[in-house]
C-alpha positions in Angstrom: 0.0 0.0 0.0 1.2 3.5 -0.8 1.1 6.4 1.6 2.2 9.9 0.4 3.4 12.8 2.5 3.0 16.5 1.8 4.2 18.9 4.6 5.8 22.2 5.4 8.4 20.4 7.6 11.4 20.7 5.3 14.2 18.1 5.3 13.8 17.6 9.0 13.5 15.1 11.8 9.8 15.7 11.8 9.4 14.0 8.5 11.5 11.1 9.7 9.3 10.8 12.8 6.2 10.5 10.7 7.8 7.8 8.6 8.9 6.0 11.8 5.3 5.9 13.0 4.0 4.7 9.6 6.7 1.9 9.4 6.2 0.9 13.0 2.6 0.1 12.3 3.1 -1.3 8.8 6.7 -2.1 7.8 5.6 -3.1 4.3 4.5 0.4 3.3 5.7 2.3 0.3 6.1 5.9 1.4 6.3 8.6 -1.3 7.4 12.2 -0.5 5.3 14.7 -2.5 6.8 17.8 -0.9 8.2 18.9 2.4 9.2 22.4 1.3 5.8 24.0 1.3 6.1 27.5 2.6 5.5 27.2 6.3 1.8 27.6 7.1 0.8 28.1 3.5 -2.3 25.8 3.4 -3.2 26.8 -0.2 0.3 25.9 -1.5 0.1 22.5 0.2 -3.4 22.0 -1.2 -2.1 22.7 -4.7 0.8 20.2 -4.3 -1.7 17.5 -3.2 -4.0 18.4 -6.0 -1.3 18.2 -8.6 0.4 15.0 -7.5 -2.4 12.8 -6.2 -4.2 12.2 -9.5 -1.0 10.4 -10.8 -1.2 7.6 -8.2 -2.8 4.2 -8.1 -5.0 3.7 -5.0 -3.2 5.4 -2.1 -3.6 7.2 1.2 -2.4 10.8 1.0 -1.4 12.6 4.2 -1.3 16.4 4.0 0.1 18.3 7.0 0.3 22.1 6.7 -1.3 22.8 10.0 -1.0 26.3 11.6 -4.0 25.4 13.8 -2.4 22.3 15.3 -3.4 21.9 19.0 -6.5 24.0 18.7 -10.1 23.0 18.2 -9.7 22.4 14.5 -10.7 18.9 13.5 -8.7 16.1 12.0 -10.2 14.4 8.9 -10.2 11.4 6.7 -11.8 12.0 3.3 -12.8 8.9 1.4 -12.7 9.2 -2.4 -12.8 7.1 -5.5 -9.4 5.3 -5.4 -7.9 7.4 -2.6 -8.1 8.6 1.0 -6.8 11.9 2.3 -5.8 12.4 5.9 -5.0 15.7 7.6 -6.3 18.7 9.3 -9.6 20.3 8.6 -8.3 23.5 7.1 -9.0 22.9 3.4 -5.6 21.3 2.5 -7.3 18.0 1.5 -10.3 19.2 -0.3 -9.2 20.3 -3.9 -7.5 17.0 -4.5 -10.3 15.0 -2.8 -13.0 16.8 -4.9 -11.2 16.0 -8.1 -11.1 12.3 -7.1 -14.8 12.3 -6.1 -15.6 12.6 -2.4 -17.6 9.6 -1.0 -17.6 10.7 2.7 -15.7 12.8 5.2 -15.1 11.6 8.8 -13.8 13.5 11.8 -10.9 11.7 13.6 -12.2 11.2 17.1 -11.2 7.7 18.1 -7.9 7.8 20.0 -7.5 4.0 19.6 -5.9 4.8 16.2 -3.6 7.5 17.5 0.0 7.3 18.7 -0.1 7.9 22.5 0.6 10.2 24.1 -0.6 12.7 21.5 1.6 15.8 21.6 -0.4 19.0 21.0 2.1 20.4 18.5 2.7 17.2 16.4 -0.5 15.8 15.1 1.3 14.9 11.9 3.1 12.2 13.7 0.7 11.2 16.5 -2.7 11.4 14.7 -2.4 11.7 10.9 0.5 9.3 10.3 -0.8 6.8 12.8 -4.3 6.9 11.3 -3.0 6.5 7.8 -0.9 3.5 8.8 -3.8 1.8 10.6 -5.9 2.2 7.4 -3.3 0.3 5.5 -3.5 -2.6 8.0 -7.3 -3.0 7.8 -8.8 -0.4 10.1 -12.4 0.4 9.1 -13.0 4.0 8.2 -16.3 4.0 10.1 -14.4 3.3 13.3 -12.2 6.4 13.0 -15.0 8.8 13.9 -18.4 10.3 12.8 -19.4 11.5 9.4 -19.4 15.2 8.9 -20.9 17.4 6.2 -19.1 20.7 6.8 -15.4 20.3 6.2 -13.5 23.5 5.7 -13.3 24.0 1.9 -10.6 25.5 -0.2 -10.6 26.2 -3.8 -8.4 28.2 -6.2 -11.0 30.7 -7.1 -12.8 31.3 -10.4 -11.4 33.6 -13.1 -13.6 36.4 -14.4 -14.4 36.1 -18.1 -14.6 39.2 -20.2 -15.1 39.9 -23.9 -11.4 40.3 -24.4 -10.1 37.6 -22.0 -9.8 36.8 -18.3 -9.0 38.4 -15.0 -7.3 35.7 -13.0 -5.3 35.0 -9.9 -1.8 33.5 -9.6 -2.4 30.5 -7.4 1.1 29.0 -7.3 4.7 29.7 -8.4 6.8 26.6 -8.9 10.6 26.2 -8.5 11.1 27.1 -12.2 9.3 30.4 -11.8 6.2 29.3 -13.7 3.2 31.3 -12.4 0.1 29.1 -12.4 -3.2 30.9 -12.8 -6.7 29.7 -11.8 -7.8 29.6 -15.5 -8.7 25.9 -16.3 -7.2 24.5 -19.4 -10.5 24.0 -21.1 -11.4 27.7 -20.7 -8.1 28.9 -22.1 -8.2 26.5 -25.1 -11.8 27.4 -25.8 -11.0 31.1 -26.0 -7.6 31.0 -27.8 -6.0 28.8 -30.5 -2.3 28.0 -30.1 -0.2 30.7 -31.6 -2.5 33.6 -30.4 -0.8 36.6 -28.9 -2.2 37.6 -25.5 -1.5 40.7 -23.5 -0.6 40.1 -19.8 -1.5 43.2 -17.7 -0.2 43.4 -14.1 -1.1 46.8 -12.7 0.6 49.3 -14.9 2.9 46.8 -16.6 2.0 45.0 -19.8 3.6 42.1 -21.8 2.8 40.4 -25.1 2.8 36.6 -24.7 2.2 33.8 -27.2 -0.1 31.0 -26.2 2.0 27.9 -27.0 1.9 24.1 -26.3 5.3 24.1 -24.6 8.1 26.2 -23.3 10.7 25.5 -26.0 8.4 26.9 -28.7 9.1 30.4 -27.5 12.2 32.4 -28.0 14.7 31.7 -25.3 14.2 34.0 -22.3 10.8 35.2 -23.5 7.5 35.0 -21.7 4.7 32.7 -22.9 1.4 31.2 -21.9 0.9 27.4 -21.8 -1.2 24.7 -20.2 0.7 23.1 -17.3 0.5 19.4 -16.5 -1.7 20.4 -13.5 -4.4 21.5 -15.9 -4.3 25.2 -15.5 -3.0 28.1 -17.7 0.4 29.2 -16.6 2.6 32.2 -17.3 6.0 30.8 -18.1 9.3 31.6 -19.8 11.6 29.6 -22.0 14.7 29.0 -19.9 14.0 31.7 -17.4 11.7 32.5 -14.4 8.4 34.1 -15.5 7.8 35.2 -11.9 11.1 37.1 -11.9 10.7 38.6 -15.4 7.1 39.8 -14.7 7.4 40.4 -11.0 4.7 37.8 -10.1 3.9 36.1 -6.8 1.1 34.0 -5.5 -2.3 35.7 -5.3 -1.4 38.5 -7.6 -4.3 39.5 -9.8 -3.6 39.6 -13.6 -5.5 40.4 -16.7 -5.1 38.3 -19.9 -6.4 40.1 -22.9 -6.6 39.3 -26.6 -4.3 41.6 -28.6 
């Protein structure tokens, strides 16, 4: 059975401790690290990492821990989906990926029989979420973990505003290459523009002319372009350079994308 881990813990002993709990309960697990370099406390960034990676897996349990509310009254959850389960805090981190998989039910984690004891109030990633995930791989019944709930904290990436000449959109993520991912879904961009179309990117008082292309290498080296990323959203990119640096973009910037 596969368990994936997405955290903001960095290359630290905290990640190792979570793996230790997983392997103590089920030494036959395959553990896959999605990301541990999520910006500390950035729930939306963690949610995007889970959203992007989880659809590529066979049946798996995905543990997401970006948890600034750890030790408070915020709930712990297991979200049951088609071909996957998601375990983590009830702060929205699990929901974009779970909704794309197809949510079958959401349960609050209330049964301490499946937790590592004693539970430390600042490390539910180890003592609750990793432990629950491991028990699920050894046959624990989801119904025994806690009651069904209907009001999990939701998180989405927003909806772009369509206009006659294009979109007003948000940058929802900047990857390590400097590609700035917007919240414009692929199907909307491809419905509006054919490949090769020139689009104006407007950021405040700055404006750039970009070609809508199928891949990075089709643009002149060092120049900005628009393309559909493997995550399924329109992204502002550059061939061999950082679009975020060239255009001064950061997450949650508002941009306009207008037909020339």
